[in-house]
N, C-alpha and C positions, 0 to 999 in steps of 0.2 A: 677291189679294196675300198674304192670310194663309196660304194653301196654299204659296206660294213661300217665304215666310218660314219655315214649318215644315220644308219639304223641304230647306232650305239652312241651317238654324240651328245645325248642329253641325259647324263647320269645313268648310262647303260641302256637307255631307250632312244627312240627316234629323236632326231635334232629338229624335226618339222616344227615343233612347238616354238622353238626360239630362232630357227634359221630356215626360212621357207624355200630356199633355192639349193636343192641337193647336188646339182652339178658344181655350182660354186663352192659348196662346202667340201666336196670331194677334191676339187682343185687345190683348195687352200690347206687342207689337213692331210690328205693321203698322197697327193702327188709330189710335194717337195722332197720327202725322204727317198723318193725313187729317182731323183735327178742326180745320180752319181755321188751320193752322200756317204756310201761306205758298204762294208761287207756283211752287215748284220741284219738285213731286212728279210723277214721270213713270213710265209703265209701258212694257214691251216686250211685244208680242203675237206669237204664233206659232200657227198653226192655230186661231185663233179663241179662244185662251186667253192669260191672262197668264203669261208665262214669266220675267219679271223686272221690276225696278223700281229707281228711285232716289227714296228718300223722305228727308225731313228737316224741319228747322225752322230759321227765320232766327236764333233765339236761344234760349238755355236756359230763359228765363222763359216764352216762348210754349210750348215743348215741355212744360215742367213743368206748366203749366195744363191742356194738352191731355191729358196722362197722368192727372192727377188726375180730370179730367172722365170719362175712359174708365173708370177704376177705380170711381168712384162711381156713374156712370149705367149701366154695363154689366157690369163684371167682378164687383163685389160682388152685385148682384141675380142674376146667373147662377150664381155660387157658391152662394148661399143658396137658390136655387130648383132646384138640381140640374142645371142645363144644362152647367156645367163639371163633368163627371163624374169627372175625375181631378185636381182642383185640389190635393188634399192630397199626392198623389204628386209634384206639381211643387215642393212645399215645400223639399226639399233644394237644388234648383237656385236657387230664388228667395232663400233664406237666404244661400247662398254668394255669389250676385251682390251682395247688400247688404253682405256682410262683406268681400268682396274687390273693391271697384269698380275699373274700368278707369282708367288714367291719362288725362288730358286736357291739351289745350293751353290757354293762357291765354284765358278766355272773352271778355276785352275785345278781344283781337286777332282771334279766330276764333269769333265767337259762333254761327254756324250749325254744325249737324251733319248728318251724312250716313249713310244706310244704303243700300248697293248690293248687290242680290242677283239672281242669275240661276240658273235651273234648269241642272243639268249639260249637258243637250242644247243649251242656248242659249249656251254658253260657248265661247270660243275666238277667237283673233285673226282667223280668216277671216270670222267672222260680225260682229264689231265692235259687238255689241249693248251690251255693258258700257260701252265707251268712248263710244259715241254717247249713251247715257243719262246718263253721268257729265258729259260735256262740255255737254250741254244743261242739266243741273241746275246746273252752275257758272255758265253764262251767265245763267240766270234769277235766281240769287242775285246776281250782279254787277249785273244791270239793276235789281234791287230795292234796290241800295245797301248790301248786306252786304259788310263789309270782309274777311272771311275764313271759312273753313269747316274743320271737323275731323271725323275719324272715328276709331273704334276698331276694332282688329282684332288678330290675333295673329301671331307670327313663322311659325305653321304655315300661314298663308294665302299661300303663295309666289306663286301666279299673280296674285291680287289685288294683292299688294304691287308687282309689276311694272307692272300697269295704273296704280295710283295714282301711283307714281313717274314714270311716262311722262306723266301728266297734271299733273305739277308739284307733287305733295304731297311733303312732307319729314317725316321722323320727328322729333318734338319731345319725346316722352317714352316711356319703356319701364319696365315693371316685371314681374318674375317673380312669378307668383301661383299659389298652390295651388287656385285656384278650380275647375279642371277635374280635379284629381287623382282624384276618385272615379270618373270616367268614362275617363280616359286613363291612369290609374296614374302620373302624373308631373305636375309643374308645367309651365306654359307661360309664355311671355313675351308679355304684353299690350303693344300699341303704340298710341300716339296719333300720327296723321299729320295735318298741317295744310297749308293752302294760303292765301295771300293772294289776294284777288280784285281 
């Protein structure tokens, strides 16, 4: 899953351009949802490999604890031990992510959050992998009694926006941010999409 996260982490393409440490990227974005955060984490397989996933957590407190645990137990020891070989080079991205956070929906109404990623070869309406993962993820959250879910994306992610809207997500917040300017040469519009369950 970390490989999928890295290969899709820059507007659907490889995050290498903005984040030169694939192992650190995987630890920060793919590992926390796997740390006991809930019942709704799903993968898509093709050819015996993971080609996509729907990951998330049922509420921000659970996710925050999982992220802190990953940072303390895995990321810091690996950075200090030299296993994350390019962690300093990832600093500009991490600092900009902290300085320019994405907008979000009200957590009391939409406590769960979602990350849906598919490798390019696994995308497309004919395959339906993204939609099936998303719908199964939503059903699992609903069965667990979660009242709503949200996700963060950008206006650049046109194909994903179509999928999310088709599955009942609505845009609830937007913010133009210079977060991506060093890599794209321009600001982008970050979006928060949400859906009641």
